[in-house]
N, C-alpha and C positions, 0 to 999 in steps of 0.2 A: 503493499499499500503506500509506503514512503517513497519508493522510486517512482510510483506512478504520479505523485505530487510534485516532485521536484522536476521530472522530464516527461515530456508527452511526445507522442509521434511526431508532431511538427515542431518541436524543439523545447527549449528550457525556460523555465518560469523565474522570476525574481520577484521577491517580495520587498516593497519600498515603504518606509514609515516616516513620515514628517514628524518630527518630535521638538518640542520647545519646553524646557524644564521638566524632563520626563524621567530624572535619575531614580526615582523610586520605583518606577515600573518598568523601565525599557529592558533591563536585564532579563526579567522573567518572560517578557514578550518575545525577545530574540531568541532565547534558549528553547521555548517552545517550538519556534519555526525551524531551527537549527536541527532538533532533533528528528524533524521530518525530512531532512538532507536539503532544505530550501535554502538558496543564496538570499541574503537579507542586506538591504542597504538603508541605513537610518541617515536622514537629513536632519542634523542639529541645526535648527534655525536660531542661531545666537543665543543659545541657553546661557545662563549664567550658573548653573549648577553641573555635576558630573555627568550629564546624558551621554556625551561622545565617549568618555572612558569606559562608563557602564555598557554601552552598545558593543564596543570593541572587545571588551572582556568577554561578552557573551558569545562573540563569533560573527558580528555583523561588520560590514564596510561601512564606515562613517564618513559623510561628507558634512562639511561644516560651514554656515555662513556666520561670518564675524559679527554680523549684528541682525537682529530679529527682522525679517522682511516679510512674514506671513506664509499662511499654509499654501497658497496658490505658488508663491516663489519657490517653496520648497518642493512642491510636486514638479515645477518646471525642471529644478536641478536634477531630481530623481529620473524623470522621463528621458532627459538628454542622456543621463548615465547608462540607462537601459538601452535604449536605441543604439548607442555607440558600441556596445558590448554584445549586440546580436541576440538577446533574448526574445523569445517569440511572445511572450506574454508577461503582464506585470499585474501583481496584485498589490493594492493599497490598504494599509490597515493604519489605525491610529495607534499611538505609542503609550497611552494610558492604561491599558489593559483592558478596554471594553469590548474589544473584539475578540472573539474566541477562535483560536487556531484550529480547533476542531471542526469549524464550519466551512473551512477552505474546500472539502471534497463537495460541499453543496454548490459552491460557485463554479467548480470545474465540471461537474454534472450538468448544471444549467446550460453552460456554454457549449457542452457536447451534444445535448439534446435539441438545442435550440438553433444552434449554429450562429448565434449573436456574436457580434464583435465586442460587447461590453455587457457584463453582468453586474447588477447592483445589489447589494445585500438589502433586505427588506427586514427590518425589525418591528414593523408595525403589526405583523400577525400576532405577536406575543408582546403586547405592548404594556403589560400591567405594571412592570417595575419602571416605566419610564414617567418622569415628572410630567404632570398634566399640561403645565405650560409648554414644555418642550414637545409633547406629543400633539397638541393643537396646532402649533407652530410648525412641524414637520408636516403634518396632514394638510395643512393650507397650502404651504410651499409646494409640495408634492402634486396637489391637486392643479395648482397654477402653472407649473413647470410642464406636467403633462399635457394640459391643454395647448400651451405654446409649441410643444414639441411633436404634438400628434400622435404621441406614444404613451401607453399607460406605465408609468414607473411609480410603484407604490411608496417608495421612500427615497426620495430624490437627495435627501439631506444624509444619508448613509456614506460613509467615507471607505467602508468595506467593499472593495470593488475588484473586478478582473477586466483588464483591457488587453485586446490583442496589441502588440506593439505597433503594427503597421498603421493603425488607426490613431495612434497618440497625436495630439497637437504638437506640432512642431515650431510654430510661431508663439511669440509671447502672449500670455493671458492678460486681458485687460484687467483683471481682479487678481491683486496679489494676495488677498486674505480669504477668509472662508467662503466668499461668494464664488471663488474660483471653482470649487467642485460643481456648483450648478451651471456656470458658464461652460464647462467642459461639455456637460451632458446637452445642453443648448446647441453647441456648436457641431457636436457629432451627429445630432438629430438632424440638423439643418443640412449636413453633408449626406444624409440618407443612411447613416449606420444604424444598424438595428441594436435595440437595448433590451436586455432581458433582466428578470430579478430572481433572486433564490432567498428562500428564509434564513435568517442569521439570528443569533441571540445578541444580547447586549449585556454586559456584566458591570453593574453599578458597584463602585467601592469607595475609595474616600477621595476620588479625584474631584477637582473643581473645574467646571466648563470654562474654557478660555473664549468663549463666545460672549460678545457685549451685546444684549438683546436689542438696545436701541441703535447703537453704531452700525453692528453688522446687519441689521435689519435695512437700514439706510443704504448700506453697501449693496444688498441684495437686489433691491428695486432699482438702484442706480445702474447695475450690471444688466437688468431686464430691460431697461430703457434704452442702452446702448446696443444690446443685441436686436431689439425690434428696429431700432433706427438703421442699424447695419444691414437688416435683411430688406428694409424697405429701399435703401440705395441699390440693393441688387448685388 
């Protein structure tokens, strides 16, 4: 089973993890992935703690931004690394331990069954543990994005995803921070890329959300307006 996760018939998989001040969790996350023989790249986005050291000690390749630039910028760095090294697919995960590596086979199975180029984790099928405000926000944003994309993606805000490397964005994202993950889906859907979903669990521990409800909501709608404007320009 471990071999099938690390390498498929069409090439090799890399797991990338954007991380900011995740020294408390990143080691355990990386070790669980390395136990499945997966290559792991952690992008330390300007952490002031020992995130890089903990990631490397657990067996990851660590790429570091000298200053915090945001999750979107960290994903750009990771995508360039993956494409330059010939991986056929990339799985993105968060570094705070909320994503369970045991759900990786579900993403791979959904990709194999549907042939989709992107598979997004769906946490909302079992959402009892999710804080109510976050649940309502996720449902609304997922509904809105699904309408714009003309594809049903139940949990567009989930960062636990599988992408085929061939369809990764090669241009800089307009959103450097959390809205970037929504922007990626919008841009891929506009290019005709098929997006599937797979059920995943979310593990809530002692982590604190780094999302600012007001500022990041404003950034989200700013990203949406930019996307719509680009589409109208053709």
